N, C-alpha and C positions, 0 to 999 in steps of 0.2 A: 415740119416739127422734127428736131433732132431728139434723139434717144437719150436718157441718161442712163449709162451702165454703171452699175457697182461691180469692181472686179476685186476679189479677196481671194489671199491663202487662207486655206481654214482647215482645220484638222476634221476627222471622222465625228468628233464629238461637238462640233460646231465651234471650236475657238478660233477667233481670228488676232486675239491680242492678248498674249501670255507673259507674265512677268520675267523677265530676263531676255526678251526678246527672241522668242524661239523663231519667229521668221526673220531672218537675216536680208539684207539688200542682194538683189539678183540671185536668190536661190541658194544663199549661204547657209540657211537654216536646216538644209537635209541633213540627217544623221549619219549617213552611209555615203555620202559623197558620191551618189549614183549619177549617171549621165544626164543632164537635163537639156540637151542641145535641142530635143523636139519641142520643149517647153518653151525655151528661149525664142525658137522660130514662131512658135503661136504668138507669143507677146509682140514679137515685131509685127507680124501681121496685124494683129489689133490695134497697135499703135497708128498704122496707117490708115484706120477707118475712124479716127478721133483726131480732133483738132482743138479740143479743149480739155483740161485737166482742172478737176474740182477738189478741193481739199479743206481741211479745218486748219486752224493756225499751228497747232502742236505739231501735227504731220508735216505740214509745208516747212515750219522751222528745222525739222530733224533732215528734211530732204535738201533744203537750200543749204544745210551745213555739211551735207554729205557729197550730193552728185555734181554740184559746179567744180568741186576740187578733184575730181577723179580725172586723171589722165590716162589711166590704163584700162577704161571700161571698153569692153569689146562687145558688151550687149546692145549699145546704141541708146540704152536708157538715158545717160547724160546728155547725149545730143539732143533727143527728143525733149526732154525737159527743159532744156535751154531755150529751145524754139517753140514749143507748144505754146497757146494761151493759158496761161495759169490762173484760176480764179479761187482766192483763198476767203473762206467765211470766218470773219472776224471782227470784233467790236474794239478789239484793243491794240492790233497790229497797226503801226503806221505807214513807215516804209518799207515796203517788202523786199527791197534790196536784191532783187531778182527780175531781169528782163521780162517782159512780155507777161506781167502780173497785174492783176486787177483785185482790189481787196473788197468784197461784198460786205457791207454794213447792215443792209436794210433787212426787213423781215424774211427769213428762210424762203417760205413759199413764194414771196413775190419775185425775189432775185432769182429763183431758179426757173420758175416759168419765165422770166424774161429770157434767160439763158436758152431756154428750150425753143422758144419762138424766134429766135435769131437764125439767120441763114449759117450753115454750116454742118460739118460732121458731127458724129457721136462726142457726148460729154462723157468723160470717165472719173471714176473717183475710186482711190482705193485706200485702205487704212481708215483714219480719221474716224474712229468708231462712234464718237458722239455724233458727228456730222450724217453718217450713214443711218445711224438709229433716226434721226430727226427726218431724213430723206424717206424712209420707209414708212414711219408715222404719217407723214403727211400724204404718202400715196403718189410720191415723185418718181420712183425708180420704174425704169422700164424693162431691165434685164439686169439680172445677176450672172456674172461669170465666176465661177466658183472652182479654185484649182485647189481640190481636195487633197490633202496630203496622209498617207496612210499610217496614221499616228493618233492615238487617243491620250489626251493630255490630263483629263480630269479637272482642270482648273484654267482659269482665264476667263476674260471678256468674250461673249458669244456675239455672233452675228444678228441671230433672231432671239429677241427677248419678248417680253409681254409688251407688244405694241398695238395692242387694242383688237380690231378686229381681224377675223380669219380673212386671209387672201390665198385664192388659188393660184398656182404656178403652172406654166405650160413648159414642158420639157423641148427644148430647142435643139440641144446636141449633148451627147455623152461621150466623150473621147479620152480612152486611156492613153499614158505616155509610159516610156520605158523604165522610167523610175519609181513607176506605181503611183504616181500622182494621177487623178483623174479629174479633166475639165467637165463641170456641168454647167451648161446655160439653160437659165430658165426665162422665159418671157412673163411679164404680168399682165399683158393684154392679148 
């Protein structure tokens, strides 16, 4: 069975989606321009453990409009996204217009359980706040990889909201980076 991993950039106060796009692509959202080479190395390592990328329609369309056009990407994200199997949860998207993309139209739980039961590596999702909230509520998340930025915004949409029952998480890793960002990995089981 494959793991479903939620990877998010997050502030100390739990914000993952702030008006004005606080989290820019490839770490452009850092206020002080701190060295993030160690964060980028970790993200490269994580990409090697995943062969499926799950996203909601809005995030998919934003990524499709940005990453395939990057010719100066030194992070490897553009190449990864071009080649990974992408799964978009949408009832309205017709032609994904990006290679290796499948549109998932069925009930969320059925579609995700089907992906998790297929052979392969991890399934990763990032951004896609409405989708992630649905995955959390359905109890489908196996691990959270939270890149906690040393910022308090006081506004914006948060990762964890009122999603029903209390769920205990188990710390798998806590690793600080030179920029002040801390990776927290939590398992749900």
